[in-house]
Backbone bond lengths (Angstrom), bond angles and torsions (degrees), N, CA, C in turn:
res aa  C-N    CA-C-N  psi(-1)  N-CA   C-N-CA  omega(-1)  CA-C   N-CA-C  phi
1 M - - - 1.438 - - 1.533 111.33 -
2 L 1.318 118.26 -34.74 1.461 120.90 -178.08 1.527 112.75 -90.66
3 R 1.307 117.34 -2.83 1.460 120.85 -176.49 1.521 111.87 -83.89
4 S 1.295 115.40 148.56 1.465 123.77 170.54 1.523 114.40 54.32
5 G 1.317 117.57 34.75 1.456 120.55 176.20 1.509 114.52 66.59
6 R 1.336 117.21 24.60 1.463 120.55 -178.10 1.521 112.80 -71.82
7 L 1.310 118.03 -20.52 1.455 121.14 -178.99 1.520 108.96 -102.02
8 A 1.304 116.20 98.86 1.477 123.86 178.25 1.529 112.24 57.18
9 G 1.335 117.19 22.98 1.454 120.96 178.25 1.518 114.30 72.25
10 L 1.326 117.47 11.18 1.463 121.54 -178.01 1.527 110.95 -88.70
11 K 1.326 115.07 148.39 1.463 120.88 179.44 1.528 109.25 -94.85
12 F 1.309 115.60 121.22 1.460 122.02 174.90 1.515 108.47 -109.04
13 R 1.313 115.67 139.74 1.467 121.60 176.76 1.524 107.83 -109.27
14 R 1.307 114.91 143.69 1.465 122.02 -179.15 1.524 109.35 -102.12
15 Q 1.328 115.96 140.50 1.466 122.58 177.58 1.534 110.77 52.85
16 Y 1.310 116.03 58.26 1.462 122.62 -174.78 1.533 109.69 -102.40
17 V 1.316 116.54 130.97 1.462 121.88 -178.43 1.523 110.48 -78.66
18 I 1.333 114.90 125.23 1.464 122.44 174.60 1.521 105.67 -128.48
19 G 1.323 116.47 106.99 1.462 119.94 -176.63 1.513 110.24 61.67
20 K 1.333 115.90 -124.83 1.467 119.94 -179.26 1.527 112.62 -95.04
21 Y 1.323 116.91 9.12 1.458 121.97 -177.74 1.527 111.91 -114.73
22 V 1.323 115.08 155.60 1.457 121.40 171.97 1.530 105.73 -114.22
23 A 1.326 115.98 109.93 1.463 120.95 -179.60 1.519 109.31 -76.38
24 D 1.321 116.40 140.85 1.464 119.79 177.06 1.524 109.73 -60.26
25 F 1.338 116.49 -50.36 1.461 122.46 176.56 1.516 108.32 -142.63
26 V 1.332 116.45 145.28 1.460 120.29 176.03 1.523 109.37 -144.36
27 C 1.319 114.87 140.45 1.458 121.74 169.56 1.524 104.96 -110.04
28 L 1.323 115.70 105.27 1.461 120.08 -174.64 1.523 112.16 -64.42
29 S 1.324 117.22 -40.45 1.462 119.72 -177.04 1.525 111.91 -65.80
30 A 1.330 117.17 -31.19 1.465 121.10 179.64 1.522 112.41 -97.72
31 R 1.342 116.92 -4.84 1.468 122.26 -178.69 1.529 110.65 55.67
32 L 1.348 114.95 45.24 1.461 121.08 -178.16 1.526 109.68 -118.74
33 V 1.335 115.48 128.32 1.462 122.69 175.95 1.524 107.47 -109.82
34 I 1.325 115.71 133.94 1.460 121.72 175.79 1.517 107.49 -116.60
35 E 1.330 115.54 122.04 1.460 121.63 -179.83 1.523 108.94 -112.01
36 I 1.318 115.70 138.01 1.455 122.65 178.43 1.523 107.50 -113.58
37 D 1.327 116.59 116.86 1.461 121.76 -176.21 1.518 110.57 -100.20
38 G 1.331 115.57 134.01 1.456 121.61 179.56 1.511 112.71 -81.60
39 D 1.316 115.34 173.29 1.464 121.57 -177.59 1.531 113.08 -71.45
40 T 1.308 117.58 -14.27 1.463 120.75 -176.33 1.519 112.70 -87.89
41 H 1.312 118.12 13.89 1.468 121.12 -179.50 1.532 110.29 -75.02
42 D 1.333 114.97 105.33 1.452 120.21 175.80 1.532 108.60 -93.62
43 E 1.312 117.16 -171.11 1.468 121.38 -176.48 1.531 111.69 -61.41
44 D 1.339 118.33 -39.68 1.467 120.90 178.25 1.523 111.11 -62.43
45 A 1.328 116.80 -42.82 1.467 120.44 178.98 1.519 110.70 -64.46
46 R 1.317 117.73 -37.94 1.469 121.02 178.87 1.521 111.25 -65.53
47 I 1.316 116.90 -38.09 1.469 120.37 177.23 1.527 110.05 -65.20
48 K 1.335 116.92 -43.89 1.466 120.85 177.57 1.527 111.18 -63.90
49 D 1.329 116.37 -39.85 1.470 120.49 177.71 1.528 111.18 -62.41
50 A 1.327 116.45 -40.37 1.468 119.99 179.32 1.525 110.26 -63.00
51 K 1.333 117.16 -41.39 1.465 121.25 177.67 1.523 110.30 -66.28
52 R 1.301 116.44 -41.79 1.463 121.75 178.69 1.528 110.43 -61.06
53 T 1.334 116.44 -45.83 1.467 120.89 177.70 1.521 110.17 -61.18
54 E 1.300 117.20 -44.78 1.461 121.61 179.05 1.538 111.10 -58.92
55 D 1.321 116.82 -44.89 1.471 121.02 -179.94 1.533 111.50 -66.10
56 L 1.325 117.05 -42.48 1.460 120.14 179.41 1.536 111.02 -66.24
57 E 1.321 116.81 -39.41 1.461 120.24 177.04 1.528 110.99 -65.77
58 A 1.330 116.93 -37.16 1.468 120.78 176.68 1.528 111.12 -64.80
59 A 1.335 116.13 -26.27 1.469 121.18 177.76 1.532 111.50 -84.70
60 G 1.336 117.13 1.97 1.451 120.68 174.97 1.517 116.18 97.91
61 Y 1.335 117.42 14.08 1.457 121.38 179.50 1.522 110.05 -104.96
62 R 1.306 115.55 149.33 1.456 121.07 168.48 1.521 105.33 -95.01
63 V 1.316 117.07 138.09 1.461 121.78 -176.47 1.529 109.26 -119.70
64 I 1.319 116.00 128.67 1.459 120.22 170.48 1.516 108.32 -123.04
65 R 1.321 115.44 146.76 1.465 121.65 -175.78 1.518 110.48 -125.21
66 F 1.313 114.37 145.27 1.457 121.89 175.23 1.520 108.59 -133.24
67 W 1.326 116.15 148.30 1.451 119.92 169.95 1.521 108.04 -76.27
68 N 1.302 116.64 139.67 1.460 123.04 -179.52 1.528 111.73 -53.05
69 N 1.340 117.24 -46.91 1.464 119.25 -177.33 1.527 111.44 -65.40
70 Y 1.327 118.19 -29.47 1.463 120.51 176.80 1.530 110.53 -67.94
71 V 1.332 115.89 -42.96 1.465 120.30 179.12 1.524 110.32 -62.22
72 L 1.321 116.17 -44.12 1.463 120.42 -177.14 1.525 113.28 -69.43
73 S 1.330 117.25 -27.64 1.461 119.69 -176.60 1.523 113.42 -106.53
74 D 1.325 117.79 7.15 1.462 121.91 -176.99 1.523 111.04 -70.32
75 R 1.313 116.35 107.86 1.463 121.28 179.18 1.522 111.90 -108.31
76 D 1.334 116.59 -15.01 1.462 118.96 -176.05 1.529 113.38 -99.94
77 G 1.328 117.24 4.44 1.459 120.40 177.21 1.515 114.51 81.83
78 G 1.317 117.45 16.91 1.462 121.29 -179.38 1.518 113.30 -61.88
79 V 1.328 117.25 -36.94 1.462 120.74 178.70 1.525 109.79 -64.63
80 A 1.322 116.57 -49.18 1.469 120.41 179.13 1.517 110.56 -60.28
81 D 1.330 116.61 -42.77 1.465 119.64 179.64 1.522 111.61 -61.05
82 A 1.333 117.06 -41.95 1.463 120.49 179.32 1.529 111.22 -64.59
83 I 1.322 116.70 -38.01 1.465 120.53 178.20 1.524 109.99 -68.16
84 F 1.331 117.06 -43.91 1.465 120.24 176.70 1.530 110.55 -58.37
85 E 1.322 116.45 -43.55 1.462 120.63 179.49 1.528 110.77 -62.03
86 A 1.335 117.04 -44.06 1.470 121.00 178.97 1.526 111.67 -62.50
87 L 1.331 115.76 -31.14 1.464 120.91 178.83 1.526 112.17 -83.14
88 G 1.337 116.17 -7.46 1.456 120.04 -178.26 1.516 112.67 74.84
89 L 1.333 116.79 26.35 1.459 122.37 -179.57 1.521 109.87 -106.63
90 P 1.323 117.12 154.13 1.466 118.42 175.67 1.522 110.68 -63.83
91 S 1.308 115.54 144.66 1.457 121.51 -179.07 1.521 110.95 -63.57
92 S 1.301 114.54 141.18 1.463 120.01 176.46 1.517 107.71 -95.37
93 R 1.310 116.60 113.73 1.462 120.48 179.97 1.517 111.86 -105.48
94 A 1.322 116.07 26.01 1.470 118.90 175.35 1.521 108.22 -64.14
95 P 1.310 117.93 146.27 1.466 119.13 -179.94 1.525 110.59 -61.22
96 H 1.310 114.86 139.63 1.467 121.81 178.16 1.520 108.43 -100.52
97 P 1.329 117.80 120.01 1.463 119.37 -178.13 1.528 111.40 -68.58
98 D 1.329 115.17 148.21 1.452 119.92 174.87 1.519 108.20 -66.96
99 P 1.349 117.14 149.54 1.469 118.49 177.54 1.522 111.11 -64.39
100 L 1.293 114.77 155.46 1.471 119.91 176.98 1.513 110.27 -63.71
101 P 1.320 117.90 151.89 1.472 119.88 -179.88 1.511 111.62 -66.02
């Protein structure tokens, strides 16, 4: 979804270094960081994530987070809608095709 400008024509970079962090995805023009959190996030990881979000926001980025399993199982377009909302764009309610078998 974030590849090749498929999301509102914006360019997202994967594994992009911002300061001392490597963002999962970033749209530099929109100053938006998208983080994907795995199932192994315990309380220590959540505390580190909160600090990471705070530091990235202090650097002028907006940060949104998704659980990995939510991204992988999203069939109703909730991930895209959340990204559109973070970008301040109207939600895209175009039908999302089921994945290939």
